[in-house]
Structures are given as structure tokens and as C-alpha cells.
C-alpha positions as MATLAB code, in Angstrom:
seq = 'MKKTALLLMIITILSKLLGFGRDMILAYFYGASSISDAYLISLTIPSAIFGFIGAGITTGYIPMYSKIEKEYGVKEGNKYTNNLVNILILICTIIVAFGLLFTEPLVKLFASGFEGETLRIAIQFTKIGLVGIYFTGLISVFVGFLQLKGNYAVPALIGFPMNFFIIISIYLSTNMNVAVLAIGSTLGIAAQLLLLLPFAYKKGYRYRFIFDIKDKHMINMVYVALPVIIGVSVNQINVLVDRTIASSIAEGGISALNYANKMNGFIQGIFVLSISTAMYPMISKMAADKNMDGLKQSVSEAISGINLLVIPATIGAMIFAEPVVRLLFGRGAFDPEAIELTSSALFFYSIGMIGFGLRDVLSRAFYSLQDTKTPAINAAIAVVINIVLNIILSRFLGIGGLALATSISAVFCTGLLFVSLRKKVGPFGMKNITISFFKILLASGIMGVVAKVSFHLSLPYLSQNQSLIISVGIGALIYFVMIYLLKVDEVNKMISLLKSKIKRS';
ca = [
     -11.297  -16.137   -1.057;
      -8.752  -17.852    1.187;
      -7.110  -19.777   -1.681;
      -6.919  -16.619   -3.798;
      -5.504  -14.639   -0.867;
      -2.867  -17.332   -0.282;
      -1.814  -17.274   -3.947;
      -1.610  -13.490   -3.891;
       0.359  -13.638   -0.659;
       2.977  -15.931   -2.194;
       3.328  -13.759   -5.317;
       3.372  -10.595   -3.219;
       6.095  -11.955   -0.936;
       8.311  -12.629   -3.952;
       7.500   -9.243   -5.469;
       8.086   -7.414   -2.192;
      11.393   -9.215   -1.678;
      12.507   -7.969   -5.086;
      11.213   -4.523   -4.118;
      13.250   -4.684   -0.932;
      16.260   -5.616   -3.016;
      15.591   -2.493   -5.097;
      15.433   -0.289   -1.980;
      18.560   -1.891   -0.543;
      20.442   -1.182   -3.776;
      19.209    2.436   -3.765;
      20.294    2.772   -0.122;
      23.685    1.181   -0.899;
      24.546    3.565   -3.734;
      22.809    6.750   -2.552;
      22.054    6.258    1.163;
      19.773    8.920    2.678;
      21.156   11.794    0.615;
      20.088   14.785   -1.469;
      20.003   12.631   -4.640;
      17.809    9.950   -3.059;
      15.560   12.692   -1.657;
      15.226   14.286   -5.115;
      14.530   10.909   -6.709;
      11.837    9.985   -4.192;
      10.132   13.357   -4.523;
      10.072   12.872   -8.306;
       8.178    9.613   -7.708;
       5.871   11.198   -5.143;
       4.716   14.144   -7.269;
       3.188   12.203  -10.225;
       1.546    9.721   -7.857;
       0.184   12.575   -5.759;
      -1.150   14.458   -8.783;
      -2.718   11.417  -10.404;
      -3.021    9.040   -7.451;
      -6.402   10.338   -6.349;
      -7.844    9.830   -9.845;
      -6.337    6.348  -10.100;
      -7.777    5.406   -6.716;
     -11.183    6.704   -7.758;
     -11.076    4.685  -10.977;
      -9.985    1.476   -9.258;
     -12.653    1.888   -6.590;
     -15.508    2.906   -8.882;
     -14.726    0.642  -11.841;
     -15.047   -2.781  -10.187;
     -18.521   -2.455   -8.585;
     -19.823   -0.507  -11.618;
     -18.620   -3.134  -14.115;
     -20.155   -5.882  -11.935;
     -23.476   -4.076  -12.019;
     -23.336   -3.405  -15.803;
     -22.399   -7.004  -16.601;
     -25.237   -8.318  -14.413;
     -27.869   -6.005  -15.920;
     -26.723   -5.539  -19.538;
     -24.140   -8.232  -20.302;
     -20.416   -8.463  -21.083;
     -20.607   -6.467  -24.325;
     -21.924   -3.405  -22.511;
     -19.259   -3.867  -19.816;
     -16.489   -3.827  -22.432;
     -18.005   -0.749  -24.065;
     -17.928    0.972  -20.685;
     -14.281   -0.083  -20.222;
     -13.224    1.385  -23.596;
     -15.027    4.627  -22.897;
     -13.193    4.872  -19.570;
      -9.823    4.157  -21.220;
     -10.261    6.940  -23.801;
     -11.503    9.510  -21.301;
      -8.586    8.588  -19.073;
      -6.042    9.209  -21.836;
      -7.443   12.724  -22.283;
      -7.308   13.407  -18.524;
      -3.696   12.148  -18.369;
      -2.706   14.452  -21.254;
      -4.086   17.479  -19.408;
      -2.333   16.484  -16.168;
       1.030   15.849  -17.878;
       0.865   19.183  -19.722;
       0.079   20.983  -16.462;
       2.917   19.208  -14.658;
       5.495   20.027  -17.333;
       4.495   23.701  -17.319;
       4.659   24.070  -13.543;
       7.320   21.539  -12.522;
       9.410   23.855  -10.354;
       6.485   25.209   -8.285;
       5.264   21.614   -7.806;
       8.651   20.456   -6.521;
       8.873   23.441   -4.157;
       5.350   22.688   -2.958;
       6.241   19.092   -2.084;
       9.748   19.801   -0.759;
      10.095   23.396    0.370;
      13.495   22.581    1.896;
      15.042   21.792   -1.505;
      17.408   24.319   -3.021;
      20.403   24.522   -5.344;
      21.531   21.272   -6.967;
      18.963   19.159   -5.090;
      16.145   21.315   -6.482;
      17.581   21.153  -10.024;
      17.834   17.352   -9.944;
      14.332   16.996   -8.493;
      12.867   19.148  -11.300;
      14.704   17.113  -13.960;
      13.566   13.797  -12.440;
       9.964   14.971  -12.068;
       9.655   16.037  -15.715;
      10.734   12.563  -16.808;
       8.493   10.838  -14.274;
       5.348   12.731  -15.318;
       5.174   10.706  -18.553;
       4.503    7.614  -16.433;
       1.067    9.013  -15.542;
      -0.287    7.681  -18.855;
       0.736    4.141  -17.978;
      -0.401    4.395  -14.358;
      -3.884    5.456  -15.436;
      -4.360    2.546  -17.819;
      -2.897    0.088  -15.303;
      -5.614    1.070  -12.807;
      -8.280    0.025  -15.347;
      -6.769   -3.251  -16.549;
      -5.890   -4.466  -13.052;
      -9.559   -4.098  -12.126;
     -10.657   -5.740  -15.391;
      -8.489   -8.834  -14.825;
      -9.551   -9.167  -11.182;
     -13.200   -9.052  -12.251;
     -12.479  -11.853  -14.723;
     -10.934  -13.980  -11.965;
      -7.271  -13.393  -12.858;
      -5.592  -12.188   -9.674;
      -2.122  -13.572  -10.362;
      -1.092  -11.348  -13.275;
      -2.023   -8.034  -11.552;
       0.004   -9.246   -8.551;
       3.009   -9.907  -10.830;
       3.330   -6.371  -12.213;
       5.810   -5.422   -9.498;
       8.443   -7.722  -11.025;
       9.111   -5.893  -14.321;
       8.984   -2.508  -12.605;
      11.487   -3.501   -9.921;
      13.741   -5.065  -12.554;
      13.931   -1.836  -14.576;
      14.490    0.291  -11.460;
      17.303   -1.941  -10.182;
      19.057   -1.774  -13.565;
      18.614    2.015  -13.703;
      20.040    2.505  -10.192;
      23.162    0.583  -11.131;
      23.573    2.327  -14.518;
      23.040    5.768  -12.979;
      26.164    5.389  -10.846;
      28.285    5.186  -14.009;
      26.150    7.442  -16.228;
      23.914   10.495  -15.759;
      21.764   10.333  -12.598;
      18.724   11.080  -14.813;
      18.821    7.367  -15.694;
      17.153    6.831  -12.298;
      13.987    8.632  -13.425;
      14.052    7.069  -16.912;
      14.250    3.577  -15.392;
      11.222    4.202  -13.167;
       9.134    5.421  -16.116;
      10.139    2.411  -18.232;
       9.254    0.176  -15.277;
       5.700    1.549  -15.165;
       5.358    1.080  -18.938;
       6.505   -2.544  -18.539;
       3.696   -3.128  -16.032;
       1.093   -2.090  -18.604;
       2.696   -4.235  -21.299;
       2.418   -7.248  -18.994;
      -1.304   -6.677  -18.374;
      -2.514   -6.051  -21.933;
      -2.083   -9.566  -23.444;
      -3.937  -11.145  -20.530;
      -6.740   -8.572  -20.759;
      -7.017   -9.502  -24.442;
      -7.283  -13.196  -23.553;
     -10.102  -12.384  -21.150;
     -12.119  -10.767  -23.935;
     -11.020   -7.126  -23.924;
     -10.957   -5.494  -27.372;
     -10.058   -1.876  -27.841;
     -12.633    0.301  -29.575;
     -12.624    4.063  -29.853;
     -15.599    5.082  -27.761;
     -15.684    8.544  -26.225;
     -18.876    9.560  -24.486;
     -18.557   11.653  -21.347;
     -22.363   11.742  -21.076;
     -22.657    7.939  -20.861;
     -24.927    7.079  -17.915;
     -22.539    4.394  -16.621;
     -19.654    6.856  -16.663;
     -21.730    9.444  -14.821;
     -22.691    6.828  -12.211;
     -19.055    5.791  -11.816;
     -18.008    9.415  -11.316;
     -20.718    9.717   -8.666;
     -19.278    6.681   -6.878;
     -15.648    7.665   -7.440;
     -15.870   11.380   -6.644;
     -15.873   10.985   -2.839;
     -12.901    8.606   -3.195;
     -11.081   11.144   -5.363;
     -11.756   13.832   -2.772;
     -10.682   11.524    0.060;
      -7.450   10.457   -1.630;
      -6.657   14.013   -2.733;
      -6.979   14.994    0.913;
      -4.507   12.204    1.700;
      -2.103   13.706   -0.837;
      -2.172   16.902    1.203;
      -0.938   14.770    4.064;
       1.892   13.401    1.885;
       2.761   16.965    0.900;
       2.938   18.105    4.528;
       4.984   15.030    5.544;
       7.551   15.534    2.775;
       7.762   19.298    3.244;
       8.411   19.024    6.987;
      10.834   16.115    6.457;
      12.830   18.106    3.881;
      13.255   20.860    6.499;
      14.170   18.592    9.437;
      17.252   16.913    7.957;
      18.978   16.104    4.692;
      17.925   12.571    3.924;
      14.747   12.963    5.991;
      12.500   12.186    3.018;
      14.579    9.100    2.235;
      14.436    7.888    5.853;
      10.633    8.212    5.867;
      10.475    6.394    2.539;
      12.659    3.456    3.623;
      10.695    3.052    6.868;
       7.390    3.321    5.034;
       8.533    0.685    2.522;
       9.289   -1.741    5.361;
       5.893   -1.028    6.877;
       4.391   -1.400    3.395;
       6.088   -4.778    3.011;
       3.883   -6.182    5.761;
       0.828   -4.374    4.415;
       1.483   -5.609    0.894;
       1.955   -9.241    1.843;
      -0.910   -9.654    4.286;
      -3.394   -6.789    3.929;
      -3.300   -6.200    0.174;
      -3.501   -9.922   -0.582;
      -6.616  -10.338    1.568;
      -8.372   -7.103    0.556;
      -7.627   -7.608   -3.159;
      -9.170  -11.080   -3.092;
     -12.113   -9.825   -1.024;
     -13.128   -6.711   -2.982;
     -14.475   -8.136   -6.287;
     -16.167  -10.909   -4.302;
     -18.029   -8.621   -1.904;
     -18.846   -6.223   -4.780;
     -20.715   -9.085   -6.479;
     -22.359   -9.999   -3.155;
     -23.531   -6.408   -2.777;
     -24.894   -6.434   -6.345;
     -26.774   -9.670   -5.506;
     -28.034   -8.230   -2.162;
     -26.192  -11.023   -0.299;
     -25.523   -9.059    2.896;
     -24.880  -12.107    5.099;
     -22.128  -13.288    2.776;
     -20.653   -9.801    2.610;
     -20.545   -9.411    6.390;
     -19.006  -12.855    6.859;
     -16.309  -12.127    4.260;
     -15.443   -8.789    5.884;
     -15.328  -10.386    9.349;
     -13.009  -13.156    8.101;
     -10.763  -10.594    6.404;
     -10.484   -8.533    9.605;
      -9.595  -11.588   11.725;
      -7.081  -12.756    9.122;
      -5.338   -9.383    9.103;
      -5.238   -9.262   12.910;
      -3.688  -12.729   12.985;
      -0.871  -11.705   10.647;
      -0.293   -7.995   11.266;
      -0.358   -7.747   15.087;
       2.711  -10.002   15.619;
       4.479   -8.170   12.775;
       3.741   -4.873   14.581;
       5.261   -6.096   17.852;
       8.293   -7.507   16.032;
       8.925   -4.301   14.072;
       8.717   -2.169   17.222;
      11.088   -4.382   19.197;
      13.649   -4.873   16.424;
      13.375   -1.593   14.476;
      17.073   -0.705   14.675;
      18.535   -4.202   14.059;
      16.156   -4.734   11.114;
      17.129   -1.424    9.480;
      20.808   -2.207   10.038;
      20.399   -5.689    8.544;
      18.535   -4.500    5.455;
      20.190   -1.178    4.669;
      23.276   -0.735    6.856;
      25.972   -0.814    4.182;
      27.525    1.368    1.475;
      26.373    5.002    1.630;
      23.739    4.211    4.279;
      25.602    5.621    7.291;
      24.799    5.437   11.071;
      22.826    8.700   10.919;
      20.606    7.256    8.163;
      20.116    4.089   10.248;
      19.058    6.152   13.264;
      16.598    8.290   11.261;
      15.039    5.297    9.507;
      14.818    3.204   12.706;
      12.965    5.979   14.501;
      10.481    6.312   11.642;
       9.966    2.523   11.428;
       9.270    2.213   15.166;
       6.563    4.867   15.084;
       5.041    3.726   11.780;
       4.704    0.235   13.271;
       2.348    1.521   15.963;
      -0.255    2.243   13.303;
       0.315   -0.878   11.209;
      -2.934   -2.559   12.271;
      -4.812    0.718   11.726;
      -3.544    1.003    8.138;
      -4.474   -2.614    7.430;
      -7.993   -2.635    8.838;
      -8.798    0.769    7.340;
      -8.134   -0.661    3.871;
     -10.504   -3.606    4.415;
     -13.255   -1.503    5.986;
     -13.043    1.123    3.235;
     -13.455   -1.569    0.582;
     -16.536   -2.842    2.395;
     -18.089    0.614    1.982;
     -16.937    0.839   -1.653;
     -18.586   -2.505   -2.466;
     -21.861   -1.005   -1.205;
     -21.186    2.019   -3.439;
     -20.852    4.202   -0.359;
     -17.701    6.192   -1.007;
     -18.717    9.195    1.066;
     -18.083    7.576    4.457;
     -14.425    6.604    3.730;
     -13.857   10.051    2.163;
     -15.102   11.840    5.278;
     -12.993    9.478    7.372;
      -9.916   10.274    5.245;
     -10.502   14.005    5.696;
     -10.704   13.602    9.480;
      -7.523   11.494    9.448;
      -5.610   14.115    7.477;
      -6.658   16.988    9.735;
      -5.539   14.990   12.795;
      -2.340   13.962   11.031;
      -1.342   17.476    9.962;
      -1.950   18.924   13.425;
       0.037   16.108   15.061;
       2.780   16.414   12.408;
       3.414   20.022   13.358;
       3.395   19.259   17.095;
       5.224   15.921   17.271;
       7.949   16.735   14.720;
       9.216   19.419   17.088;
       9.855   16.835   19.785;
      10.589   13.632   17.858;
      11.831   14.888   14.471;
      11.273   12.372   11.653;
       9.822    9.899   14.178;
       7.146   12.459   15.071;
       5.884   12.496   11.475;
       5.538    8.710   11.513;
       3.825    8.716   14.925;
       1.315   11.323   13.742;
       0.417    9.109   10.781;
      -0.034    6.078   13.054;
      -2.233    7.841   15.608;
      -4.548    9.233   12.936;
      -4.794    5.813   11.220;
      -5.768    3.987   14.423;
      -8.284    6.648   15.471;
      -9.999    6.789   12.092;
     -10.109    3.010   11.750;
     -12.126    3.004   14.959;
     -14.550    5.490   13.383;
     -14.936    3.240   10.321;
     -15.829    0.262   12.534;
     -18.608    2.292   14.141;
     -19.878    3.534   10.763;
     -19.914    0.046    9.205;
     -21.797   -1.362   12.196;
     -24.459    1.317   11.742;
     -24.699    0.660    8.001;
     -24.869   -3.151    7.790;
     -25.731   -4.190   11.330;
     -23.784   -6.736   13.439;
     -20.879   -8.347   11.586;
     -19.231  -10.376   14.350;
     -17.569   -7.615   16.391;
     -17.731   -9.671   19.601;
     -15.782  -12.559   18.069;
     -13.395  -10.148   16.338;
     -12.664   -8.404   19.655;
     -12.081  -11.647   21.578;
      -9.818  -12.904   18.808;
      -7.958   -9.560   18.762;
      -7.034   -9.719   22.448;
      -5.965  -13.359   22.188;
      -3.693  -12.491   19.274;
      -2.373   -9.444   21.143;
      -1.529  -11.593   24.191;
       0.216  -14.199   22.021;
       2.143  -11.450   20.210;
       3.207   -9.850   23.510;
       4.598  -13.151   24.822;
       6.296  -13.706   21.467;
       7.907  -10.251   21.687;
       9.281  -10.784   25.200;
      10.748  -14.194   24.326;
      12.274  -12.890   21.080;
      13.822   -9.851   22.792;
      15.338  -11.950   25.585;
      16.681  -14.458   23.030;
      18.269  -11.605   21.060;
      20.160  -10.205   24.057;
      21.222  -13.639   25.345;
      22.695  -14.633   21.970;
      24.526  -11.335   21.278;
      27.736  -12.272   23.186;
      28.125  -15.391   21.032;
      26.755  -14.316   17.617;
      26.767  -11.277   15.361;
      23.822   -8.888   15.616;
      22.362  -10.085   12.307;
      22.644  -13.751   13.299;
      21.061  -13.027   16.680;
      18.218  -11.160   14.978;
      17.428  -13.994   12.548;
      17.487  -16.647   15.298;
      15.374  -14.508   17.656;
      12.756  -13.864   14.961;
      12.584  -17.620   14.298;
      12.134  -18.394   18.000;
       9.508  -15.649   18.292;
       7.543  -17.020   15.329;
       7.553  -20.516   16.846;
       6.341  -19.196   20.201;
       3.598  -17.195   18.471;
       2.241  -20.205   16.578;
       2.218  -22.278   19.770;
       0.430  -19.523   21.711;
      -2.330  -18.886   19.152;
      -2.967  -22.643   19.060;
      -3.140  -22.902   22.861;
      -5.346  -19.799   23.103;
      -7.746  -21.354   20.552;
      -7.903  -18.391   18.186;
     -10.914  -18.989   15.881;
      -9.089  -18.463   12.599;
      -6.376  -20.930   13.624;
      -8.929  -23.545   14.682;
     -10.712  -23.220   11.324;
      -7.444  -23.625    9.429;
      -6.424  -26.691   11.473;
      -9.869  -28.279   11.020;
      -9.727  -27.631    7.273;
      -6.237  -29.140    7.083;
      -7.334  -32.242    9.045;
     -10.367  -32.779    6.810;
      -8.191  -32.551    3.677;
      -5.713  -35.050    5.113;
      -8.557  -37.474    5.925;
     -10.015  -37.143    2.413;
      -6.620  -37.768    0.821;
];
């Protein structure tokens, strides 16, 4: 798992850097404006409408295919895959038709503050973006298929063609019709599917027209996926509330939340997604084989690995929220007001970074055991807490209050998942995880103090961006020294492994 996670991490870093380039270009040309708000809402609506189904498919498909392949063989697994593909195409057609008929009410539902030209552009963008639902649905199947067949690299690469098309469309839209923005995003999603299909073919996939909604495997998958669909659909309510309140707080509020969330997602994508993606098919097979010891060990290692990487990133993002936003986006149409809004959101999102990360790993542990009810109930609790806190905190902290509400609910509900998993599988190394957590937290705190002091001491002699880069480098060095001195388990294992490889070579 560690080698696979490392490979995914490298690919994800490159993909996320390109994604950051995309966001920086969007911020340069459109800043935090009515056009960027309309564009981002047009991306949010299709993902919100279909996202819960896609999440259910991704979650239910992998453990179900593993079980079918083990009991009935590869041929039956491929039959199940084709049946899912054809049913999915029908579902996507219904959703797209519904979206095209009721585009304006949908936009008003997700952004009640939109009116006039902003509303018109958002409706136009959304109609174009709805077509991408077809591609998104099929991507969710073939990503799972390739991961099951041991190909993790290609699914991790799909961000490259999408970002390429979006970057081109942003540039072209400044000299042509702004609708090119939405067209570019849809073409980018289609390019992702086109990248996956040849590799799925190489791994043995062959399309056959099979359509059987009464198939027992499909019914079992729906049973597994339904709680996930409910849980994610509840999360979409949270997205709806966030965007609606943000659209009423300030023009550019949706964009500020998006930019901050993308920076938070950069950390999640590199560290959390790489680890959880490598872990999920593995622990699904362990669950199918009744290998509970292996499953618990893999989950424990994943949790410690995420703590090791995400906690220092959390401290760094909180300390340097404003300089980081200024470095990445502070140019072109991205004015001081946009910097202030985005910095506030980033600071408060960072508080919940570890909660977001560990919740993903713990949820996948439940999914591998075909228990999707527990994460769904947890998601519902998180959304209720989030919505209540959104309404309260946004009055005092504006856009930052929305981000803080999300963070508080994530941390609280991650704690509930820990308790639930302990009850379900028994001890899985919580004592060692806790000790390791506090060691990492101490090392991260010392790193943060040293980095902050270095930043202020260097400011009279260097530009803010230069001071930031040097301070981050010093902080990283201090952190690595501290986790070595504090004898964090994960670090000791990595050093021992490295030493043994050097001796063998």
C-alpha cells in the first residue's frame, strides 16, 4: 500500500499543481467576481445533482465487484460492470432532462443572491455543464474498475486532460464569448473518460449491452450504495446552504470559498486521497477474505500516515493564510478585497483539515465492510451541525464563519466515526495513534513558531513572497528534525525500511 500511495502522491502533486495553475489563471482573469461566481455555481449544480449517485456507485462498486469475482469469476464481474454502465446511462439521461427543464429554479436554489446578468450567465453555463453528467457517471465506474485491476496511476492522471481543457477555455473566453468557460469544462470531463477507456479495455473490459435492473448483484449494490447516496445527498444540502449564504454575504463570496477550499483540497488530494485510494480496494479484499487483522492494521497505518502529513500542513496554512493567498492569487483581477475574503476562509477551513482527512479514511473502512449506514448517519449529523453553525457564525465572521462551521462539524463527526469503528471491529491501535498524534502536534507547533518568527525576521530584507518560501523551508526542516527526535512510529518504520534497503543494495 505504501508504494502505491507514494506513486499516487507524486502523480497527484503534479495534477494538483496544474489544477492550482488553472485556479490562478481563473483568478487572474476573473478574480472573485460575478462571472467567476456564476461559473463556479454552474460546476457545483451538476456535481450536486449527480454527485451523490456517483459517490454511491464508486463506494458500492468496488467491494461488490471484489465479492462477485471471488465467488463467480471475472466473466460475471464484467457482466455486472456492463449492466451498471447501461443503467447509469439511463439514469444520467433522466437527470440531464430534468436539469435542462428546471435550470433557472436550480440556479436560484443554489445561489439565491444571483440576479440580473449574473443569473443569466449562471443559467447558460449550467445548461452546458449538465451534459458532463454522462461522462462523470461513467468515469466513476471505470476508475473503480482500473483500481480493482491494480492500475492506480491512470485514474490519478485524469486531472491532467481536464485541467488542460479548462485552462485553454479560460484564456479563450477572455477574447470570445464567456460561454467558452462552460464548454471547456464539459470537454475536460469528456477527455477524462477518453483517457480511461483504452486502459479499461487492456485490463479485460468489453462492452456488452446488458440491462437487467432485477439482477441480484445490482440489487445488492444498491443496498450497499443507498445509505451512501443518502449521506452524500445530505452533504449536497450543506453545499447548497453554503453557496446560498455566500452569494448573499458578498459579491465574489462563492469564489472566495471555492479558492480557499481548493487550497485545502490540495493538501487533501495529495496526502489523504493518495492514501485512502490505495487503501480502499486492498481492505475491501481483506474484508471479503475475513482478514480483520490485516484490515485494522491497514486502517491504523493510514490514519497515522495522514496525521504525519496533514497536521503540519494545517498549522502552516493557519499561520500563513494571507501570505499564501497573496502569493498564489494576488495578481490581475484578484484585488485586496478578494485576498481578504479568501484568506479568512482558508484560515477557518484549515482548522478542520485533519477532520476531513480522517473522516475519508474511516468512512472507507466502513464501506469495505459493506456498512454504509454508519457513515451516512454520521454525514447527516455533520450537515445538521454545519447548517446551524453556518447561520450563526456567518453573522459574526462572514465568509470565514461558513468555513469554520464546516471545520467544526468535520472534526466532531470524525470523532463519532472513531467511536463507531472501535465498536464494530474492536481495538485497532488507538493508543499508539493517540500517542503519535500528540507527538506530531508538538512537532508541528514548534515548526509553526519557528516558521512564523523566521518570516517576520526576514521581512525587512526580503519581499513577502521570498520570506514566505524561506520560512516554509525552515519550518519543514524543523518539523522533520522534531518528528525524528520525538521517535514518531511511522518515521521510525520508514527510516528502518530505508536502512534495510541500503544494506541490501
